[in-house]
Structure formats: C-alpha cells, structure tokens
C-alpha positions in Angstrom: -0.2 0.0 -0.1 1.4 3.5 -0.9 2.7 5.8 1.9 3.4 9.5 1.9 6.9 10.4 1.5 6.5 13.4 3.4 4.1 14.7 6.0 1.4 17.0 4.3 1.8 20.5 5.9 -1.2 22.3 7.8 -1.1 25.1 4.8 -1.4 22.4 1.9 -3.9 20.3 3.9 -6.3 23.4 4.6 -6.1 24.6 1.0 -8.1 21.6 0.2 -10.9 22.8 2.2 -10.6 26.7 1.5 -13.3 26.7 -1.3 -15.9 24.7 0.5 -17.7 28.0 2.0 -18.2 29.6 -1.4 -21.7 29.9 -2.5 -23.3 30.7 -5.8 -24.4 34.5 -6.0 -28.1 35.0 -6.3 -29.1 37.1 -9.5 -32.0 39.6 -9.6 -33.8 41.1 -12.4 -33.6 45.1 -13.0 -36.9 46.5 -12.4 -36.8 49.0 -15.2 -34.4 47.0 -17.8 -35.0 43.4 -17.1 -31.2 43.1 -17.3 -29.6 40.6 -14.6 -28.1 42.5 -11.7 -26.5 41.5 -8.2 -29.1 42.1 -5.7 -28.6 45.6 -3.9 -26.3 47.0 -6.9 -26.8 49.6 -9.4 -27.9 48.3 -12.8 -25.0 48.7 -15.1 -27.3 48.8 -18.3 -29.6 51.5 -17.2 -28.0 53.1 -14.4 -30.9 52.8 -12.0 -31.1 51.3 -8.6 -34.8 50.7 -7.2 -36.4 52.7 -10.2 -34.3 55.8 -9.6 -31.5 56.9 -11.9 -28.3 57.4 -10.2 -25.8 56.6 -12.8 -25.0 58.4 -16.2 -24.3 55.3 -18.6 -22.2 55.0 -21.7 -25.6 55.2 -23.8 -26.5 58.6 -21.9 -23.0 60.0 -22.6 -23.3 59.2 -26.4 -26.6 60.5 -26.6 -25.6 63.7 -25.2 -22.8 63.9 -27.4 -24.8 63.2 -30.6 -27.2 66.4 -29.4 -24.0 68.5 -29.1 -22.8 67.5 -32.4 -25.9 68.1 -34.1 -26.1 71.7 -32.7 -22.7 72.5 -33.8 -23.3 71.2 -37.2 -26.5 73.4 -37.4 -24.5 76.2 -36.3 -21.9 75.9 -38.8 -24.5 75.7 -41.4 -25.9 78.9 -40.6 -22.6 80.3 -40.7 -22.0 78.8 -44.1 -25.4 80.1 -45.2 -24.5 83.6 -43.8 -21.1 83.6 -45.4 -22.6 82.7 -48.8 -25.1 85.5 -48.9 -22.5 88.3 -47.5 -22.5 91.5 -49.6 -19.1 91.9 -51.5 -18.0 95.4 -51.5 -17.8 97.0 -54.9 -14.0 97.6 -54.9 -13.2 94.0 -54.0 -12.4 91.6 -56.8 -14.4 88.1 -57.3 -12.1 85.6 -58.4 
C-alpha cells in the first residue's frame, strides 16, 4: 500500500477545504430594463437603483454627445449660409 513520502503541511492540508464555503451568488432582475443584476447594486445597463436613476451610463453620454454635435453642425451650416449671402463691396475683386 502506498505511503506518503513527507508529512502534508497544515497549509497544504487546509487549502483543500478552503473553497467549501463559497456559494453561488443570487441574481436579480432590474425593475426597469430586466437586465440581470446582483442584488442591492446599481444596474450597469440603465444606471438605475430601485427605479431611480443614479448613474450616467455609456448610452446616456453617447446620446448627449450626439445632441451637442447636431447643434454644432446646425451652427456651422448657419454660418455657411450667412457667408454665402454676404455682401461683397464694389471695390473687391471676385475671383
């Protein structure tokens, strides 16, 4: 019958049972977007906790950036139209 060559240390022995206390985390569902969420945490998809918006999400930032870009584009187009209709003085050359 095989016999261990050396005594198993306390550390090595205790490592075997170290993971027995781990439990699977429960998963809840977000009230507003139905995404899987760890209980008592903010939803990473919509940024809400118990139905109240508490975080700015990536989609929120992208939406705001798009609005700002549209406003800037409208301003630029307004300036382009104004520069096209600008009055040219009689002494200036049109080339």
